[in-house]
N, C-alpha and C positions, 0 to 999 in steps of 0.2 A: 503494500498497498503508498503510494504517495501521498503525505500528512498533508499536504495543499489541493490537490488533487480533487476535485466536486466528482465525478464520478467515484474516484473510489471512495467518498462521504458516501457516496448514493450504498455504493455496496454495500459499507460499512455500516449502515443503518441509522450511521449520524446524518440523515438530510433522506427526507422522507420523498418516496416520489409513487406515481400510476402505476405499479406493476400486471407488465403482461405476463413472462417469464420468467422463474431464475429459478437454475440448479445449480453443481458447485461449483461451475466458470462462466459459466456463463446470466448476464442480467439482462433484459428485455425490458424498455415503458416509454411510456408516454414522454413525449418532447413537449416542454413548458411554453413553447415559442414553432407549434407548427408549423407548418409552409404547406401545411396540405390536406386534409380530412381526415389521412390516416399517417400519423408522423412518429412512428418507433427508432427510439433507440437501442440499439446491440450494441452490450459492453463487454470484455473479453473482463471476469475476475482480477486477473494479473494486471498490471498498471504494464504495459507501453505503449510509446508514442506512434512507433512510426511503421509500413510493408516491412523496413532495412532492419529492421530489427527481429522479424520473424526467426526464427529457427524452427527448425522442424518439429518442436513439439507445438507450438505455437501456431505450424502452418496444422497441423489437425485438429485443434482448438477454433483456426477458423474454418476448419471444417463443419466441422456439430455446426460451428454458426452461423455457418449458410442452411447448411439441413435443416434446423432450428426456427432459418428465415423463413423454408419454401414450404415449411410445414403451417407457420402461424397464417403464411400469404393466404395459404387453401380455407385455415378455419374462418381470415374475416372476409371470405367472400372475394378475393380482389379477384377475380379469375377471369376479365376484363384488361387487367396489367399491373406493375406493380414496379418501385425501383428502387436496386438499392446503395448505398452511396456510401466510398467512403473517404474523406476531403483529409488530405496529407500538406500540415506547415501550412502557416497564413495565410500566404496566397491562394492555395486553394480554398479557403474556406474555412479550416479547423480554429476553433476557439477552441479547446478540451484537448490540452497535454499526449488523452489517453484514446489511445484507439480504437474509434465505434467505427458501428454500420447505422445508415439513416435507412429508414425500411420508409418509404413514402406510396400513399398509393389513395383508393377511394374517390380519383374522378383522374377525367386528360391530364395528365402534366407536360409542360410546356420543355423546355430545353433553350434555358438560356448560357447567355458567358457569365 
């Protein structure tokens, strides 16, 4: 756990979140500033910031995260489509320095820069 990381604090239960799914390795919760009708944050509980920090163990964790996202998207009825986004670094819009995935859907999504 990184002491100053808001996602680590959410994982530790120090900050409340609207949880959709949780297991020993992953926490999925609603974004408090959604940019789509459905906007979930999918957070590995292990703190690391970038894809360049992915080890084989972390790669397996991200694979399980993607599988869970697929199941949750089905459960939410996102049959018409959804988007999964990973922002890396400030120029890409990463505002929390903890690797996380955004699940966006529930409406037509445009593509903006």
